[in-house]
Structure formats: C-alpha cells, structure tokens
C-alpha positions as CSV (number, residue, x, y, z in Angstrom):
1,M,-42.5,40.1,61.7
2,A,-39.1,40.5,63.3
3,R,-36.8,43.1,61.7
4,A,-33.8,41.7,59.7
5,A,-30.4,42.5,61.3
6,T,-28.7,45.5,59.9
7,T,-25.6,43.2,59.1
8,S,-27.7,40.8,57.0
9,D,-27.4,42.5,53.6
10,A,-26.6,45.8,51.9
11,F,-30.0,47.4,52.2
12,N,-30.0,46.8,55.9
13,A,-26.5,48.0,56.2
14,V,-27.2,51.3,54.6
15,A,-30.3,51.7,56.7
16,E,-27.9,53.2,59.4
17,P,-27.1,56.7,58.6
18,R,-23.4,56.6,59.8
19,R,-22.9,53.9,57.3
20,R,-24.2,55.7,54.5
21,E,-21.9,58.7,55.5
22,I,-18.8,56.3,55.5
23,L,-20.0,55.1,52.0
24,E,-20.3,58.5,50.7
25,L,-16.7,59.4,51.9
26,L,-15.3,56.1,50.6
27,A,-16.9,57.0,47.0
28,F,-14.3,59.6,46.6
29,G,-11.4,57.3,47.2
30,E,-9.6,55.1,49.6
31,R,-9.4,56.3,53.3
32,S,-7.8,54.9,56.4
33,V,-10.0,54.2,59.6
34,G,-8.3,57.5,61.2
35,D,-9.2,59.6,58.3
36,L,-12.9,58.5,58.6
37,V,-12.7,59.1,62.4
38,L,-11.4,62.7,61.7
39,K,-13.9,63.4,58.9
40,L,-17.0,62.1,60.9
41,G,-16.1,63.1,64.3
42,L,-16.9,59.6,65.8
43,E,-14.7,57.2,67.9
44,Q,-12.4,54.8,66.4
45,P,-14.2,51.7,67.6
46,S,-17.4,53.0,66.2
47,V,-16.0,53.7,62.8
48,S,-14.3,50.1,62.8
49,K,-17.6,48.5,63.8
50,H,-19.5,50.1,60.8
51,L,-16.6,49.3,58.4
52,G,-16.8,45.7,59.5
53,V,-20.5,45.5,58.8
54,L,-19.9,47.2,55.3
55,R,-17.4,44.9,54.5
56,R,-19.3,41.7,55.6
57,V,-22.1,42.8,53.2
58,G,-19.6,43.5,50.3
59,L,-20.2,47.2,50.1
60,V,-16.7,48.1,51.2
61,R,-13.2,46.6,50.4
62,A,-10.1,46.7,52.4
63,R,-6.4,46.6,51.7
64,R,-3.3,46.7,53.7
65,H,-0.9,49.4,53.0
66,G,2.3,49.1,55.1
67,R,0.7,49.2,58.7
68,R,-2.4,50.9,57.7
69,I,-5.7,49.4,56.3
70,L,-7.2,51.3,53.5
71,Y,-11.0,51.2,52.6
72,K,-13.0,51.9,49.5
73,A,-16.4,51.5,48.2
74,N,-17.0,48.3,46.3
75,P,-18.9,49.0,43.1
76,E,-20.0,45.4,42.5
77,G,-21.4,45.3,46.1
78,I,-23.2,48.7,45.4
79,R,-24.8,47.5,42.2
80,P,-27.9,45.9,43.9
81,L,-28.6,49.2,45.8
82,H,-28.3,51.2,42.6
83,A,-30.4,48.8,40.6
84,W,-33.1,49.0,43.0
85,T,-33.2,52.8,43.1
86,K,-33.0,52.8,39.3
87,T,-36.5,51.4,39.5
88,F,-37.8,54.7,40.8
89,E,-36.1,56.8,38.2
90,R,-39.0,57.1,36.0
91,L,-41.0,58.5,38.9
92,W,-38.5,61.1,39.6
93,E,-38.2,62.1,36.0
94,H,-42.0,62.4,35.9
95,Q,-41.9,64.6,39.0
96,L,-39.5,66.9,37.5
97,L,-41.3,67.1,34.2
98,R,-44.4,68.2,36.2
99,V,-42.4,70.9,38.2
100,K,-40.9,72.0,34.8
101,E,-44.5,72.3,33.1
102,R,-45.9,74.1,36.1
103,A,-43.1,76.6,36.1
104,E,-43.5,77.2,32.5
105,E,-47.3,77.7,32.9
106,K,-47.0,80.6,35.5
107,P,-45.2,83.1,33.2
108,R,-47.8,82.4,30.4
109,Q,-50.7,83.1,32.8
110,V,-49.1,86.4,33.9
111,E,-48.5,87.4,30.3
112,R,-52.4,86.9,29.6
113,E,-53.5,89.1,32.4
C-alpha cells in the first residue's frame, strides 16, 4: 500500500523530525521564521516549507505583526495527536509501576541476606 503524503494530516506531518522540532519551539510561544531559522540552524526556505505543511494540516497558526509573520502552535489542531497518545497512557503507567516495584524489591532482598 502506498504511504500517505506527509502533508495529508497531522499524524503524517509530525512524522518528519524537523516539523516536530518546530512544533516544540512553537509550544513555548510565537516565533518568526527568522527566529526558527536561528534556533534550528536550517535554511529559511526549508523552515518556511515545513511551516506551510504544519499550517495546512492545522497544527500551526500564523498572524501578521507589521511586516513579520508570527507562528504559534494550534492547540485544537494538536488535540487529535494528544488524544491518540493518551490511548497509551495506561501502558506507560503500568511500565512505570513495574519499574517502581522492581526498584523497591531489590533493597528488601539485600536486607534479607
């Protein structure tokens, strides 16, 4: 089966590591393309292209401020990603509980010896 284009939905868009990096930076507030270029060490056309994809799938919003365009993460667009990862929360909690139980077992075994 052919793979979906990375621009078709939020899940495919964040499959690209650079787009995830951009989203992480935008989670802390608005940033211009120039600021993202400096933070990421990428060329401006590359950052603009990634922002375009993120905007098309609804993960990022943009607003004009004078001559600059400022980008920020769109919480509503990110909601489906969060909901999907929340499906696995019980699994993660279970794994952490097992690690805790094992960590607490070790000292007891040493005390018995």
